[in-house]
C-alpha positions as CSV (number, residue, x, y, z in Angstrom):
1,X,100.5,108.8,93.2
2,X,103.6,107.0,92.0
3,X,103.2,103.3,91.1
4,X,104.4,100.5,93.3
5,X,108.2,100.0,92.5
6,X,107.9,96.3,91.9
7,X,104.8,94.3,90.7
8,X,103.7,91.6,93.0
9,X,100.5,89.6,93.9
10,X,99.2,87.8,97.0
11,X,100.7,90.5,99.3
12,X,99.4,92.0,102.5
13,X,98.6,95.7,103.0
14,X,98.7,97.6,106.3
15,X,99.2,101.1,107.7
16,X,101.0,102.7,110.6
17,X,102.6,106.1,111.4
18,X,101.1,107.8,108.3
19,X,102.6,105.2,105.9
20,X,101.2,102.3,103.9
21,X,103.1,99.0,104.1
22,X,103.0,96.5,101.2
23,X,104.2,93.2,102.7
24,X,105.6,90.0,101.1
25,X,103.7,88.4,98.3
26,X,105.0,86.8,95.0
27,X,106.7,88.2,92.0
28,X,105.4,86.5,89.0
29,X,108.5,87.0,86.9
30,X,111.5,84.6,87.1
31,X,109.8,81.6,88.7
32,X,107.2,83.2,91.0
33,X,109.6,84.2,93.8
34,X,108.1,84.4,97.2
35,X,109.1,87.7,98.9
36,X,110.1,88.9,102.3
37,X,110.4,92.5,101.2
38,X,108.3,95.3,102.6
39,X,107.6,98.4,100.5
40,X,106.6,101.5,102.4
41,X,104.7,104.4,100.9
42,X,105.3,107.6,102.9
43,X,102.1,109.7,102.5
44,X,103.6,113.1,103.4
45,X,106.4,112.8,100.8
46,X,104.5,110.8,98.2
47,X,107.4,108.4,97.9
48,X,107.9,104.7,98.0
49,X,110.9,103.2,99.8
50,X,111.8,99.9,101.4
51,X,111.2,99.1,105.1
52,X,112.7,96.4,107.2
53,X,112.1,93.0,105.5
54,X,110.0,90.3,107.1
55,X,112.0,87.6,108.9
56,X,110.6,85.1,106.4
57,X,109.2,84.9,102.9
58,X,105.3,84.7,102.7
59,X,102.4,85.0,100.4
60,X,98.6,84.5,100.8
61,X,98.8,86.0,104.3
62,X,96.7,88.5,106.1
63,X,97.7,91.9,107.5
64,X,95.9,93.8,110.2
65,X,96.9,97.3,111.6
66,X,96.2,98.4,115.1
67,X,97.5,101.3,117.2
68,X,100.4,102.0,114.7
69,X,101.5,98.4,114.7
70,X,101.3,96.1,111.7
71,X,100.4,92.4,112.2
72,X,101.3,89.7,109.6
73,X,99.3,86.5,110.0
74,X,99.7,83.0,108.4
75,X,100.1,82.6,104.7
76,X,102.4,80.2,102.8
77,X,106.2,80.1,102.8
78,X,108.5,79.6,99.9
79,X,108.1,75.8,100.4
80,X,104.3,76.3,99.7
81,X,103.4,75.0,103.2
82,X,100.9,76.9,105.3
83,X,102.2,78.9,108.2
84,X,100.7,79.5,111.6
85,X,103.1,82.4,112.3
86,X,102.0,85.7,113.7
87,X,104.5,88.6,113.9
88,X,104.2,92.4,114.4
89,X,106.1,95.3,113.0
90,X,106.8,98.3,115.1
91,X,107.8,101.2,112.8
92,X,109.0,103.4,115.6
93,X,111.5,100.7,116.7
94,X,112.1,99.4,113.2
95,X,111.7,95.8,114.3
96,X,109.7,92.6,113.7
97,X,108.7,90.5,116.6
98,X,107.1,87.0,116.7
99,X,104.0,86.6,118.7
100,X,101.9,83.5,119.7
101,X,101.3,81.3,116.6
102,X,97.8,80.5,115.4
103,X,96.4,77.2,116.3
104,X,95.9,76.2,112.6
105,X,98.4,77.0,109.9
106,X,96.5,78.6,107.0
107,X,96.5,80.9,104.0
108,X,94.0,82.8,101.9
109,X,91.7,83.5,104.9
110,X,89.6,86.4,106.1
111,X,91.0,88.6,108.9
112,X,89.9,91.8,110.6
113,X,90.2,93.7,113.8
114,X,87.0,93.5,115.9
115,X,86.6,94.9,119.4
116,X,90.3,95.1,119.9
117,X,91.0,91.5,118.8
118,X,92.1,89.9,115.5
119,X,89.5,87.5,114.0
120,X,90.6,84.9,111.5
121,X,88.0,83.0,109.3
122,X,88.2,79.9,107.1
123,X,91.0,79.6,104.5
124,X,93.3,76.9,103.1
125,X,95.3,74.5,105.2
126,X,97.9,72.0,103.9
127,X,95.1,69.4,103.7
128,X,92.5,71.6,102.0
129,X,89.8,74.1,102.8
130,X,88.8,74.9,106.4
131,X,85.8,76.5,108.1
132,X,87.6,77.0,111.5
133,X,87.9,80.4,113.1
134,X,90.3,81.8,115.7
135,X,90.5,85.0,117.7
136,X,93.8,86.6,118.8
137,X,93.7,88.7,122.0
138,X,96.4,91.3,121.4
139,X,96.8,92.3,125.0
140,X,97.1,88.6,126.3
141,X,99.1,87.4,123.2
142,X,96.8,84.4,123.0
143,X,94.7,82.6,120.4
144,X,91.3,81.1,121.2
145,X,88.9,79.1,119.0
146,X,85.8,80.8,117.8
147,X,82.5,79.5,116.3
148,X,83.1,77.7,113.0
149,X,82.1,79.4,109.8
150,X,79.1,77.6,108.2
151,X,81.2,76.4,105.1
152,X,84.7,75.5,104.3
153,X,86.1,78.2,101.9
154,X,89.1,80.2,100.9
155,X,89.6,83.9,99.9
156,X,86.9,85.0,102.2
157,X,86.8,88.7,103.1
158,X,86.0,89.7,106.7
159,X,85.1,93.1,108.0
160,X,84.0,94.6,111.3
161,X,81.3,97.3,111.3
162,X,79.0,98.5,114.1
163,X,80.0,95.7,116.5
164,X,79.2,93.1,113.9
165,X,81.4,90.8,111.8
166,X,80.6,90.4,108.1
167,X,82.0,87.6,105.9
168,X,81.7,88.1,102.2
169,X,82.4,85.8,99.2
170,X,85.4,83.6,98.5
171,X,85.7,80.2,97.0
172,X,84.2,76.9,98.1
173,X,83.7,73.4,96.8
174,X,80.1,73.1,95.8
175,X,78.1,70.2,94.4
176,X,76.7,71.0,90.9
177,X,73.5,69.6,89.3
178,X,75.3,66.4,88.1
179,X,76.7,65.7,91.6
180,X,80.3,66.8,90.9
181,X,82.2,68.9,93.5
182,X,83.6,71.9,91.7
183,X,85.4,75.0,93.0
184,X,82.9,77.9,92.9
185,X,83.2,81.6,93.4
186,X,80.6,82.9,95.9
187,X,78.9,86.2,96.4
188,X,77.1,85.6,99.7
189,X,77.3,87.7,102.8
190,X,77.2,86.3,106.4
191,X,77.0,88.2,109.6
């Protein structure tokens, strides 16, 4: 497979219409530019191209694909502030559309599709780590609160399997043996 045309980090990845979409992120060269660009890998032709850009620059966001639509959730804008924005890309219409915003602006959180809804867990807000969770009902275009995650943390991975949600790893602030609070990588699994 050909390499991605431009190196970037903290991007989102989705799929629709037999293509892979690499969305937003940061370029580490020339001052860590926050991106609105969307690269598209067309699987049948084995080629990368550019798709319609996001209507805003974002990094540290989540991307979920459902029924050939690509949902971009939260993240941080070029001003380094957390976003509560949710938008969807329809590759058949070549358009981005804003949907109902999350209740809590956040970045670096877990996200997955579960029972036809998008679940969001933990992450970073403008005031620090959070353990809150939200659920987006795609059909109703509405967010609802969900049970809190047992610990405030960022970079949590969330997956749905066999009608169960699993949350894995991430970073949390944990008290060490001398009583100091230190950022700690975690390898635990919750369901």
